[in-house]
mmCIF file as Biopython writes it, N, C-alpha, C and O atoms, coordinates in Angstrom:
data_model
#
loop_
_atom_site.group_PDB
_atom_site.id
_atom_site.type_symbol
_atom_site.label_atom_id
_atom_site.label_alt_id
_atom_site.label_comp_id
_atom_site.label_asym_id
_atom_site.label_entity_id
_atom_site.label_seq_id
_atom_site.pdbx_PDB_ins_code
_atom_site.Cartn_x
_atom_site.Cartn_y
_atom_site.Cartn_z
_atom_site.occupancy
_atom_site.B_iso_or_equiv
_atom_site.auth_seq_id
_atom_site.auth_asym_id
_atom_site.pdbx_PDB_model_num
ATOM 1   N N  . MET A ? 1  ? 80.640 102.353 78.815  1.0 0.0 1  A 1 
ATOM 2   C CA . MET A ? 1  ? 79.561 101.339 78.587  1.0 0.0 1  A 1 
ATOM 3   C C  . MET A ? 1  ? 78.617 101.315 79.595  1.0 0.0 1  A 1 
ATOM 4   O O  . MET A ? 1  ? 79.034 101.109 80.735  1.0 0.0 1  A 1 
ATOM 5   N N  . GLU A ? 2  ? 77.085 101.530 79.369  1.0 0.0 2  A 1 
ATOM 6   C CA . GLU A ? 2  ? 76.217 101.961 79.654  1.0 0.0 2  A 1 
ATOM 7   C C  . GLU A ? 2  ? 75.145 100.643 80.695  1.0 0.0 2  A 1 
ATOM 8   O O  . GLU A ? 2  ? 75.466 99.490  80.409  1.0 0.0 2  A 1 
ATOM 9   N N  . LYS A ? 3  ? 74.593 100.697 81.221  1.0 0.0 3  A 1 
ATOM 10  C CA . LYS A ? 3  ? 74.355 99.172  81.992  1.0 0.0 3  A 1 
ATOM 11  C C  . LYS A ? 3  ? 72.733 99.505  81.491  1.0 0.0 3  A 1 
ATOM 12  O O  . LYS A ? 3  ? 72.156 100.590 81.563  1.0 0.0 3  A 1 
ATOM 13  N N  . ARG A ? 4  ? 72.370 98.617  81.130  1.0 0.0 4  A 1 
ATOM 14  C CA . ARG A ? 4  ? 70.988 98.540  80.353  1.0 0.0 4  A 1 
ATOM 15  C C  . ARG A ? 4  ? 70.194 97.366  80.894  1.0 0.0 4  A 1 
ATOM 16  O O  . ARG A ? 4  ? 70.768 96.281  80.791  1.0 0.0 4  A 1 
ATOM 17  N N  . LEU A ? 5  ? 69.054 97.363  81.420  1.0 0.0 5  A 1 
ATOM 18  C CA . LEU A ? 5  ? 68.100 96.405  81.946  1.0 0.0 5  A 1 
ATOM 19  C C  . LEU A ? 5  ? 67.392 95.720  80.595  1.0 0.0 5  A 1 
ATOM 20  O O  . LEU A ? 5  ? 66.822 96.429  79.766  1.0 0.0 5  A 1 
ATOM 21  N N  . TYR A ? 6  ? 67.465 94.606  80.491  1.0 0.0 6  A 1 
ATOM 22  C CA . TYR A ? 6  ? 66.694 93.362  79.353  1.0 0.0 6  A 1 
ATOM 23  C C  . TYR A ? 6  ? 66.284 92.195  79.867  1.0 0.0 6  A 1 
ATOM 24  O O  . TYR A ? 6  ? 66.515 91.568  80.901  1.0 0.0 6  A 1 
ATOM 25  N N  . ARG A ? 7  ? 65.727 92.068  79.061  1.0 0.0 7  A 1 
ATOM 26  C CA . ARG A ? 7  ? 65.047 90.136  79.830  1.0 0.0 7  A 1 
ATOM 27  C C  . ARG A ? 7  ? 66.308 89.568  79.155  1.0 0.0 7  A 1 
ATOM 28  O O  . ARG A ? 7  ? 66.801 90.031  78.127  1.0 0.0 7  A 1 
ATOM 29  N N  . SER A ? 8  ? 66.861 88.322  79.972  1.0 0.0 8  A 1 
ATOM 30  C CA . SER A ? 8  ? 67.656 87.810  79.448  1.0 0.0 8  A 1 
ATOM 31  C C  . SER A ? 8  ? 66.528 86.610  78.204  1.0 0.0 8  A 1 
ATOM 32  O O  . SER A ? 8  ? 65.343 86.275  78.220  1.0 0.0 8  A 1 
ATOM 33  N N  . ARG A ? 9  ? 67.805 86.281  77.203  1.0 0.0 9  A 1 
ATOM 34  C CA . ARG A ? 9  ? 67.094 85.369  76.209  1.0 0.0 9  A 1 
ATOM 35  C C  . ARG A ? 9  ? 67.520 83.976  76.862  1.0 0.0 9  A 1 
ATOM 36  O O  . ARG A ? 9  ? 66.675 83.081  76.840  1.0 0.0 9  A 1 
ATOM 37  N N  . THR A ? 10 ? 68.675 83.739  77.400  1.0 0.0 10 A 1 
ATOM 38  C CA . THR A ? 10 ? 69.479 82.260  77.655  1.0 0.0 10 A 1 
ATOM 39  C C  . THR A ? 10 ? 69.124 81.669  78.980  1.0 0.0 10 A 1 
ATOM 40  O O  . THR A ? 10 ? 68.806 80.514  79.263  1.0 0.0 10 A 1 
ATOM 41  N N  . ASP A ? 11 ? 69.321 83.279  80.105  1.0 0.0 11 A 1 
ATOM 42  C CA . ASP A ? 11 ? 68.477 82.504  81.521  1.0 0.0 11 A 1 
ATOM 43  C C  . ASP A ? 11 ? 67.033 82.757  81.762  1.0 0.0 11 A 1 
ATOM 44  O O  . ASP A ? 11 ? 66.552 83.740  82.326  1.0 0.0 11 A 1 
ATOM 45  N N  . ARG A ? 12 ? 66.280 81.526  81.154  1.0 0.0 12 A 1 
ATOM 46  C CA . ARG A ? 12 ? 65.204 82.039  81.172  1.0 0.0 12 A 1 
ATOM 47  C C  . ARG A ? 12 ? 63.828 80.880  81.902  1.0 0.0 12 A 1 
ATOM 48  O O  . ARG A ? 12 ? 64.181 79.701  81.853  1.0 0.0 12 A 1 
ATOM 49  N N  . MET A ? 13 ? 63.094 80.993  82.222  1.0 0.0 13 A 1 
ATOM 50  C CA . MET A ? 13 ? 62.155 79.753  82.552  1.0 0.0 13 A 1 
ATOM 51  C C  . MET A ? 13 ? 60.884 80.365  82.071  1.0 0.0 13 A 1 
ATOM 52  O O  . MET A ? 13 ? 60.286 79.824  81.140  1.0 0.0 13 A 1 
ATOM 53  N N  . ILE A ? 14 ? 60.537 81.178  82.489  1.0 0.0 14 A 1 
ATOM 54  C CA . ILE A ? 14 ? 59.483 82.045  81.244  1.0 0.0 14 A 1 
ATOM 55  C C  . ILE A ? 14 ? 59.656 82.882  80.517  1.0 0.0 14 A 1 
ATOM 56  O O  . ILE A ? 14 ? 59.703 82.494  79.350  1.0 0.0 14 A 1 
ATOM 57  N N  . ALA A ? 15 ? 59.819 84.235  80.709  1.0 0.0 15 A 1 
ATOM 58  C CA . ALA A ? 15 ? 60.163 85.222  79.894  1.0 0.0 15 A 1 
ATOM 59  C C  . ALA A ? 15 ? 61.467 85.988  79.666  1.0 0.0 15 A 1 
ATOM 60  O O  . ALA A ? 15 ? 61.782 86.879  78.877  1.0 0.0 15 A 1 
ATOM 61  N N  . GLY A ? 16 ? 62.158 85.287  80.698  1.0 0.0 16 A 1 
ATOM 62  C CA . GLY A ? 16 ? 63.775 86.353  81.032  1.0 0.0 16 A 1 
ATOM 63  C C  . GLY A ? 16 ? 63.588 87.200  81.856  1.0 0.0 16 A 1 
ATOM 64  O O  . GLY A ? 16 ? 64.618 87.867  81.953  1.0 0.0 16 A 1 
ATOM 65  N N  . VAL A ? 17 ? 62.498 87.696  82.798  1.0 0.0 17 A 1 
ATOM 66  C CA . VAL A ? 17 ? 62.614 88.643  83.232  1.0 0.0 17 A 1 
ATOM 67  C C  . VAL A ? 17 ? 63.496 88.318  84.581  1.0 0.0 17 A 1 
ATOM 68  O O  . VAL A ? 17 ? 64.395 89.147  84.721  1.0 0.0 17 A 1 
ATOM 69  N N  . CYS A ? 18 ? 63.471 87.656  85.258  1.0 0.0 18 A 1 
ATOM 70  C CA . CYS A ? 18 ? 63.921 87.741  86.526  1.0 0.0 18 A 1 
ATOM 71  C C  . CYS A ? 18 ? 65.420 86.893  86.566  1.0 0.0 18 A 1 
ATOM 72  O O  . CYS A ? 18 ? 65.823 86.655  87.704  1.0 0.0 18 A 1 
ATOM 73  N N  . GLY A ? 19 ? 66.418 86.340  85.248  1.0 0.0 19 A 1 
ATOM 74  C CA . GLY A ? 19 ? 67.309 86.521  84.725  1.0 0.0 19 A 1 
ATOM 75  C C  . GLY A ? 19 ? 68.242 87.480  84.279  1.0 0.0 19 A 1 
ATOM 76  O O  . GLY A ? 19 ? 69.430 87.659  84.544  1.0 0.0 19 A 1 
ATOM 77  N N  . GLY A ? 20 ? 66.971 88.392  83.110  1.0 0.0 20 A 1 
ATOM 78  C CA . GLY A ? 20 ? 67.558 90.023  83.020  1.0 0.0 20 A 1 
ATOM 79  C C  . GLY A ? 20 ? 67.369 90.698  84.157  1.0 0.0 20 A 1 
ATOM 80  O O  . GLY A ? 20 ? 68.093 91.676  84.340  1.0 0.0 20 A 1 
ATOM 81  N N  . ILE A ? 21 ? 66.603 90.427  84.939  1.0 0.0 21 A 1 
ATOM 82  C CA . ILE A ? 21 ? 66.803 91.547  87.078  1.0 0.0 21 A 1 
ATOM 83  C C  . ILE A ? 21 ? 68.479 91.181  87.575  1.0 0.0 21 A 1 
ATOM 84  O O  . ILE A ? 21 ? 69.359 91.904  88.043  1.0 0.0 21 A 1 
ATOM 85  N N  . ALA A ? 22 ? 68.440 89.674  87.221  1.0 0.0 22 A 1 
ATOM 86  C CA . ALA A ? 22 ? 69.284 89.227  88.402  1.0 0.0 22 A 1 
ATOM 87  C C  . ALA A ? 22 ? 70.938 89.602  86.890  1.0 0.0 22 A 1 
ATOM 88  O O  . ALA A ? 22 ? 71.809 90.261  87.458  1.0 0.0 22 A 1 
ATOM 89  N N  . LYS A ? 23 ? 71.230 89.380  85.771  1.0 0.0 23 A 1 
ATOM 90  C CA . LYS A ? 23 ? 72.238 89.967  85.029  1.0 0.0 23 A 1 
ATOM 91  C C  . LYS A ? 23 ? 72.616 91.534  85.478  1.0 0.0 23 A 1 
ATOM 92  O O  . LYS A ? 23 ? 73.700 92.117  85.452  1.0 0.0 23 A 1 
ATOM 93  N N  . TYR A ? 24 ? 71.432 91.933  85.853  1.0 0.0 24 A 1 
ATOM 94  C CA . TYR A ? 24 ? 71.249 93.694  86.117  1.0 0.0 24 A 1 
ATOM 95  C C  . TYR A ? 24 ? 72.442 94.161  87.026  1.0 0.0 24 A 1 
ATOM 96  O O  . TYR A ? 24 ? 73.482 94.809  86.916  1.0 0.0 24 A 1 
ATOM 97  N N  . PHE A ? 25 ? 71.531 93.293  88.251  1.0 0.0 25 A 1 
ATOM 98  C CA . PHE A ? 25 ? 72.239 93.304  89.543  1.0 0.0 25 A 1 
ATOM 99  C C  . PHE A ? 25 ? 73.654 92.977  89.789  1.0 0.0 25 A 1 
ATOM 100 O O  . PHE A ? 25 ? 74.558 93.568  90.380  1.0 0.0 25 A 1 
ATOM 101 N N  . ASP A ? 26 ? 73.543 91.431  88.917  1.0 0.0 26 A 1 
ATOM 102 C CA . ASP A ? 26 ? 74.748 90.732  89.215  1.0 0.0 26 A 1 
ATOM 103 C C  . ASP A ? 26 ? 74.677 89.941  90.430  1.0 0.0 26 A 1 
ATOM 104 O O  . ASP A ? 26 ? 75.529 89.972  91.318  1.0 0.0 26 A 1 
ATOM 105 N N  . MET A ? 27 ? 73.499 89.148  90.432  1.0 0.0 27 A 1 
ATOM 106 C CA . MET A ? 27 ? 73.175 88.520  91.276  1.0 0.0 27 A 1 
ATOM 107 C C  . MET A ? 27 ? 72.766 86.830  90.562  1.0 0.0 27 A 1 
ATOM 108 O O  . MET A ? 27 ? 72.467 86.552  89.401  1.0 0.0 27 A 1 
ATOM 109 N N  . ASP A ? 28 ? 72.874 86.096  91.541  1.0 0.0 28 A 1 
ATOM 110 C CA . ASP A ? 28 ? 71.949 84.420  90.779  1.0 0.0 28 A 1 
ATOM 111 C C  . ASP A ? 28 ? 70.925 84.824  90.653  1.0 0.0 28 A 1 
ATOM 112 O O  . ASP A ? 28 ? 70.486 85.715  91.380  1.0 0.0 28 A 1 
ATOM 113 N N  . PRO A ? 29 ? 70.180 84.217  89.584  1.0 0.0 29 A 1 
ATOM 114 C CA . PRO A ? 29 ? 68.667 84.420  89.261  1.0 0.0 29 A 1 
ATOM 115 C C  . PRO A ? 29 ? 68.175 83.488  90.010  1.0 0.0 29 A 1 
ATOM 116 O O  . PRO A ? 29 ? 67.037 83.768  90.387  1.0 0.0 29 A 1 
ATOM 117 N N  . THR A ? 30 ? 68.675 82.220  90.480  1.0 0.0 30 A 1 
ATOM 118 C CA . THR A ? 30 ? 68.097 81.948  91.268  1.0 0.0 30 A 1 
ATOM 119 C C  . THR A ? 30 ? 67.513 82.574  92.432  1.0 0.0 30 A 1 
ATOM 120 O O  . THR A ? 30 ? 66.450 82.034  92.741  1.0 0.0 30 A 1 
ATOM 121 N N  . ILE A ? 31 ? 67.866 83.568  93.208  1.0 0.0 31 A 1 
ATOM 122 C CA . ILE A ? 31 ? 67.335 84.082  94.490  1.0 0.0 31 A 1 
ATOM 123 C C  . ILE A ? 31 ? 67.132 85.179  93.888  1.0 0.0 31 A 1 
ATOM 124 O O  . ILE A ? 31 ? 67.414 86.039  94.722  1.0 0.0 31 A 1 
ATOM 125 N N  . VAL A ? 32 ? 66.680 85.889  92.546  1.0 0.0 32 A 1 
ATOM 126 C CA . VAL A ? 32 ? 65.675 86.501  92.663  1.0 0.0 32 A 1 
ATOM 127 C C  . VAL A ? 32 ? 64.437 85.952  91.870  1.0 0.0 32 A 1 
ATOM 128 O O  . VAL A ? 32 ? 63.511 86.684  91.521  1.0 0.0 32 A 1 
ATOM 129 N N  . ARG A ? 33 ? 64.504 84.341  91.563  1.0 0.0 33 A 1 
ATOM 130 C CA . ARG A ? 33 ? 63.012 84.296  91.289  1.0 0.0 33 A 1 
ATOM 131 C C  . ARG A ? 33 ? 62.738 83.717  92.976  1.0 0.0 33 A 1 
ATOM 132 O O  . ARG A ? 33 ? 61.538 83.554  93.199  1.0 0.0 33 A 1 
ATOM 133 N N  . LEU A ? 34 ? 63.346 83.502  93.760  1.0 0.0 34 A 1 
ATOM 134 C CA . LEU A ? 34 ? 62.507 83.361  95.135  1.0 0.0 34 A 1 
ATOM 135 C C  . LEU A ? 34 ? 62.015 84.517  95.482  1.0 0.0 34 A 1 
ATOM 136 O O  . LEU A ? 34 ? 60.788 84.567  95.568  1.0 0.0 34 A 1 
ATOM 137 N N  . LEU A ? 35 ? 62.502 85.287  95.664  1.0 0.0 35 A 1 
ATOM 138 C CA . LEU A ? 35 ? 62.496 86.476  95.924  1.0 0.0 35 A 1 
ATOM 139 C C  . LEU A ? 35 ? 61.088 86.883  95.538  1.0 0.0 35 A 1 
ATOM 140 O O  . LEU A ? 35 ? 60.378 87.305  96.451  1.0 0.0 35 A 1 
ATOM 141 N N  . TRP A ? 36 ? 60.486 86.804  94.081  1.0 0.0 36 A 1 
ATOM 142 C CA . TRP A ? 36 ? 60.060 86.701  93.004  1.0 0.0 36 A 1 
ATOM 143 C C  . TRP A ? 36 ? 58.934 85.984  93.954  1.0 0.0 36 A 1 
ATOM 144 O O  . TRP A ? 36 ? 58.269 86.646  94.751  1.0 0.0 36 A 1 
ATOM 145 N N  . VAL A ? 37 ? 58.785 84.608  93.799  1.0 0.0 37 A 1 
ATOM 146 C CA . VAL A ? 37 ? 57.702 84.030  94.597  1.0 0.0 37 A 1 
ATOM 147 C C  . VAL A ? 37 ? 57.486 84.206  96.030  1.0 0.0 37 A 1 
ATOM 148 O O  . VAL A ? 37 ? 56.532 83.600  96.518  1.0 0.0 37 A 1 
ATOM 149 N N  . LEU A ? 38 ? 58.082 84.804  96.650  1.0 0.0 38 A 1 
ATOM 150 C CA . LEU A ? 38 ? 57.488 84.876  97.658  1.0 0.0 38 A 1 
ATOM 151 C C  . LEU A ? 38 ? 56.386 86.159  97.972  1.0 0.0 38 A 1 
ATOM 152 O O  . LEU A ? 38 ? 55.336 86.200  98.613  1.0 0.0 38 A 1 
ATOM 153 N N  . ILE A ? 39 ? 57.257 87.310  97.099  1.0 0.0 39 A 1 
ATOM 154 C CA . ILE A ? 39 ? 56.069 88.334  96.693  1.0 0.0 39 A 1 
ATOM 155 C C  . ILE A ? 39 ? 54.810 88.031  96.459  1.0 0.0 39 A 1 
ATOM 156 O O  . ILE A ? 39 ? 53.749 88.437  96.933  1.0 0.0 39 A 1 
ATOM 157 N N  . VAL A ? 40 ? 55.298 86.670  95.049  1.0 0.0 40 A 1 
ATOM 158 C CA . VAL A ? 40 ? 53.869 86.634  94.706  1.0 0.0 40 A 1 
ATOM 159 C C  . VAL A ? 40 ? 53.282 86.141  95.884  1.0 0.0 40 A 1 
ATOM 160 O O  . VAL A ? 40 ? 52.243 86.791  96.003  1.0 0.0 40 A 1 
ATOM 161 N N  . MET A ? 41 ? 53.406 85.077  97.145  1.0 0.0 41 A 1 
ATOM 162 C CA . MET A ? 41 ? 52.878 84.391  97.914  1.0 0.0 41 A 1 
ATOM 163 C C  . MET A ? 41 ? 52.303 85.313  99.001  1.0 0.0 41 A 1 
ATOM 164 O O  . MET A ? 41 ? 51.225 85.144  99.571  1.0 0.0 41 A 1 
ATOM 165 N N  . LEU A ? 42 ? 53.211 86.349  99.212  1.0 0.0 42 A 1 
ATOM 166 C CA . LEU A ? 42 ? 52.824 87.312  100.045 1.0 0.0 42 A 1 
ATOM 167 C C  . LEU A ? 42 ? 51.629 88.418  99.793  1.0 0.0 42 A 1 
ATOM 168 O O  . LEU A ? 42 ? 50.928 88.944  100.658 1.0 0.0 42 A 1 
ATOM 169 N N  . GLY A ? 43 ? 51.597 88.594  98.580  1.0 0.0 43 A 1 
ATOM 170 C CA . GLY A ? 43 ? 50.689 89.500  98.324  1.0 0.0 43 A 1 
ATOM 171 C C  . GLY A ? 43 ? 50.099 89.796  97.129  1.0 0.0 43 A 1 
ATOM 172 O O  . GLY A ? 43 ? 49.507 90.788  96.702  1.0 0.0 43 A 1 
ATOM 173 N N  . GLY A ? 44 ? 50.407 88.634  96.638  1.0 0.0 44 A 1 
ATOM 174 C CA . GLY A ? 44 ? 49.935 88.508  94.902  1.0 0.0 44 A 1 
ATOM 175 C C  . GLY A ? 44 ? 50.113 89.494  94.046  1.0 0.0 44 A 1 
ATOM 176 O O  . GLY A ? 44 ? 50.357 89.024  92.935  1.0 0.0 44 A 1 
ATOM 177 N N  . SER A ? 45 ? 50.102 90.714  94.054  1.0 0.0 45 A 1 
ATOM 178 C CA . SER A ? 45 ? 50.652 91.540  93.630  1.0 0.0 45 A 1 
ATOM 179 C C  . SER A ? 45 ? 52.184 91.336  92.622  1.0 0.0 45 A 1 
ATOM 180 O O  . SER A ? 45 ? 52.779 92.209  91.991  1.0 0.0 45 A 1 
ATOM 181 N N  . GLY A ? 46 ? 52.448 90.168  92.732  1.0 0.0 46 A 1 
ATOM 182 C CA . GLY A ? 46 ? 53.655 90.168  91.802  1.0 0.0 46 A 1 
ATOM 183 C C  . GLY A ? 46 ? 53.824 89.064  90.734  1.0 0.0 46 A 1 
ATOM 184 O O  . GLY A ? 46 ? 54.829 88.618  90.181  1.0 0.0 46 A 1 
ATOM 185 N N  . ILE A ? 47 ? 52.531 88.776  90.628  1.0 0.0 47 A 1 
ATOM 186 C CA . ILE A ? 47 ? 52.415 88.129  88.794  1.0 0.0 47 A 1 
ATOM 187 C C  . ILE A ? 47 ? 52.057 89.531  88.654  1.0 0.0 47 A 1 
ATOM 188 O O  . ILE A ? 47 ? 53.081 90.190  88.475  1.0 0.0 47 A 1 
ATOM 189 N N  . LEU A ? 48 ? 51.402 89.976  88.661  1.0 0.0 48 A 1 
ATOM 190 C CA . LEU A ? 48 ? 50.983 91.285  88.060  1.0 0.0 48 A 1 
ATOM 191 C C  . LEU A ? 48 ? 51.782 92.023  87.508  1.0 0.0 48 A 1 
ATOM 192 O O  . LEU A ? 48 ? 51.701 92.498  86.375  1.0 0.0 48 A 1 
ATOM 193 N N  . ALA A ? 49 ? 53.102 92.239  88.764  1.0 0.0 49 A 1 
ATOM 194 C CA . ALA A ? 49 ? 54.363 93.125  88.033  1.0 0.0 49 A 1 
ATOM 195 C C  . ALA A ? 49 ? 54.970 92.024  87.149  1.0 0.0 49 A 1 
ATOM 196 O O  . ALA A ? 49 ? 55.436 92.647  86.195  1.0 0.0 49 A 1 
ATOM 197 N N  . TYR A ? 50 ? 55.181 90.874  86.986  1.0 0.0 50 A 1 
ATOM 198 C CA . TYR A ? 50 ? 55.707 89.810  85.979  1.0 0.0 50 A 1 
ATOM 199 C C  . TYR A ? 50 ? 55.547 90.314  85.136  1.0 0.0 50 A 1 
ATOM 200 O O  . TYR A ? 50 ? 56.509 90.807  84.546  1.0 0.0 50 A 1 
ATOM 201 N N  . ILE A ? 51 ? 54.347 90.440  84.684  1.0 0.0 51 A 1 
ATOM 202 C CA . ILE A ? 51 ? 53.275 90.334  83.578  1.0 0.0 51 A 1 
ATOM 203 C C  . ILE A ? 51 ? 53.968 92.028  82.755  1.0 0.0 51 A 1 
ATOM 204 O O  . ILE A ? 51 ? 54.412 92.066  81.608  1.0 0.0 51 A 1 
ATOM 205 N N  . ILE A ? 52 ? 53.895 93.099  83.584  1.0 0.0 52 A 1 
ATOM 206 C CA . ILE A ? 52 ? 54.285 94.507  83.807  1.0 0.0 52 A 1 
ATOM 207 C C  . ILE A ? 52 ? 55.325 94.586  83.163  1.0 0.0 52 A 1 
ATOM 208 O O  . ILE A ? 52 ? 55.590 95.454  82.332  1.0 0.0 52 A 1 
ATOM 209 N N  . CYS A ? 53 ? 56.067 93.593  83.531  1.0 0.0 53 A 1 
ATOM 210 C CA . CYS A ? 53 ? 57.872 94.162  83.318  1.0 0.0 53 A 1 
ATOM 211 C C  . CYS A ? 53 ? 58.191 92.510  81.823  1.0 0.0 53 A 1 
ATOM 212 O O  . CYS A ? 53 ? 59.208 92.589  81.133  1.0 0.0 53 A 1 
ATOM 213 N N  . TRP A ? 54 ? 57.633 91.810  81.701  1.0 0.0 54 A 1 
ATOM 214 C CA . TRP A ? 54 ? 57.250 91.198  80.766  1.0 0.0 54 A 1 
ATOM 215 C C  . TRP A ? 54 ? 56.846 92.094  79.233  1.0 0.0 54 A 1 
ATOM 216 O O  . TRP A ? 54 ? 57.237 91.894  78.083  1.0 0.0 54 A 1 
ATOM 217 N N  . ILE A ? 55 ? 56.352 92.640  79.529  1.0 0.0 55 A 1 
ATOM 218 C CA . ILE A ? 55 ? 55.700 93.832  78.584  1.0 0.0 55 A 1 
ATOM 219 C C  . ILE A ? 55 ? 56.233 95.008  78.177  1.0 0.0 55 A 1 
ATOM 220 O O  . ILE A ? 55 ? 56.157 95.625  77.115  1.0 0.0 55 A 1 
ATOM 221 N N  . VAL A ? 56 ? 57.000 95.292  79.608  1.0 0.0 56 A 1 
ATOM 222 C CA . VAL A ? 56 ? 57.493 96.563  79.389  1.0 0.0 56 A 1 
ATOM 223 C C  . VAL A ? 56 ? 59.619 96.754  79.148  1.0 0.0 56 A 1 
ATOM 224 O O  . VAL A ? 56 ? 60.277 97.684  78.681  1.0 0.0 56 A 1 
ATOM 225 N N  . ILE A ? 57 ? 60.069 95.332  79.756  1.0 0.0 57 A 1 
ATOM 226 C CA . ILE A ? 57 ? 61.058 95.781  79.519  1.0 0.0 57 A 1 
ATOM 227 C C  . ILE A ? 57 ? 61.961 94.909  78.435  1.0 0.0 57 A 1 
ATOM 228 O O  . ILE A ? 57 ? 62.012 93.712  78.719  1.0 0.0 57 A 1 
ATOM 229 N N  . PRO A ? 58 ? 62.655 95.289  77.284  1.0 0.0 58 A 1 
ATOM 230 C CA . PRO A ? 58 ? 63.245 94.596  76.326  1.0 0.0 58 A 1 
ATOM 231 C C  . PRO A ? 58 ? 63.597 93.599  76.425  1.0 0.0 58 A 1 
ATOM 232 O O  . PRO A ? 58 ? 63.696 93.142  77.564  1.0 0.0 58 A 1 
ATOM 233 N N  . GLU A ? 59 ? 63.904 92.899  75.444  1.0 0.0 59 A 1 
ATOM 234 C CA . GLU A ? 59 ? 64.288 91.488  74.858  1.0 0.0 59 A 1 
ATOM 235 C C  . GLU A ? 59 ? 65.841 91.920  75.071  1.0 0.0 59 A 1 
ATOM 236 O O  . GLU A ? 59 ? 66.109 93.121  75.082  1.0 0.0 59 A 1 
ATOM 237 N N  . GLU A ? 60 ? 66.620 91.184  75.199  1.0 0.0 60 A 1 
ATOM 238 C CA . GLU A ? 60 ? 68.331 91.226  75.408  1.0 0.0 60 A 1 
ATOM 239 C C  . GLU A ? 60 ? 68.659 91.283  73.901  1.0 0.0 60 A 1 
ATOM 240 O O  . GLU A ? 60 ? 68.685 90.118  73.505  1.0 0.0 60 A 1 
ATOM 241 N N  . PRO A ? 61 ? 68.858 91.935  73.130  1.0 0.0 61 A 1 
ATOM 242 C CA . PRO A ? 61 ? 69.612 92.046  71.958  1.0 0.0 61 A 1 
ATOM 243 C C  . PRO A ? 61 ? 70.592 91.015  70.989  1.0 0.0 61 A 1 
ATOM 244 O O  . PRO A ? 61 ? 71.752 91.206  71.353  1.0 0.0 61 A 1 
ATOM 245 N N  . ILE A ? 62 ? 70.565 90.385  70.311  1.0 0.0 62 A 1 
ATOM 246 C CA . ILE A ? 62 ? 71.035 89.401  69.770  1.0 0.0 62 A 1 
ATOM 247 C C  . ILE A ? 62 ? 72.637 89.819  69.505  1.0 0.0 62 A 1 
ATOM 248 O O  . ILE A ? 62 ? 73.017 90.829  68.914  1.0 0.0 62 A 1 
ATOM 249 N N  . GLY A ? 63 ? 73.378 88.893  70.031  1.0 0.0 63 A 1 
ATOM 250 C CA . GLY A ? 63 ? 74.966 88.959  70.215  1.0 0.0 63 A 1 
ATOM 251 C C  . GLY A ? 63 ? 75.978 89.775  70.716  1.0 0.0 63 A 1 
ATOM 252 O O  . GLY A ? 63 ? 77.153 89.413  70.649  1.0 0.0 63 A 1 
#
C-alpha cells in the first residue's frame, strides 16, 4: 500500500493540515501543531505555508 499525504477529516482544528501531516509521519498531532506555531512566530511565513497546504493537500477520502 502506498503512503499518501491527506488532510485529516477527524483530527482537525482548522483545515486538518497538521493532523494529516502527523498521520503521514506517524507523530502526535499536537507536536506538529506546536512546531507550526513556532514557525509562524519565528518568521511569519508559516501562515502562508498553511494556506498553501490547505489548498494543495487533498482531503482524506471517506471510508
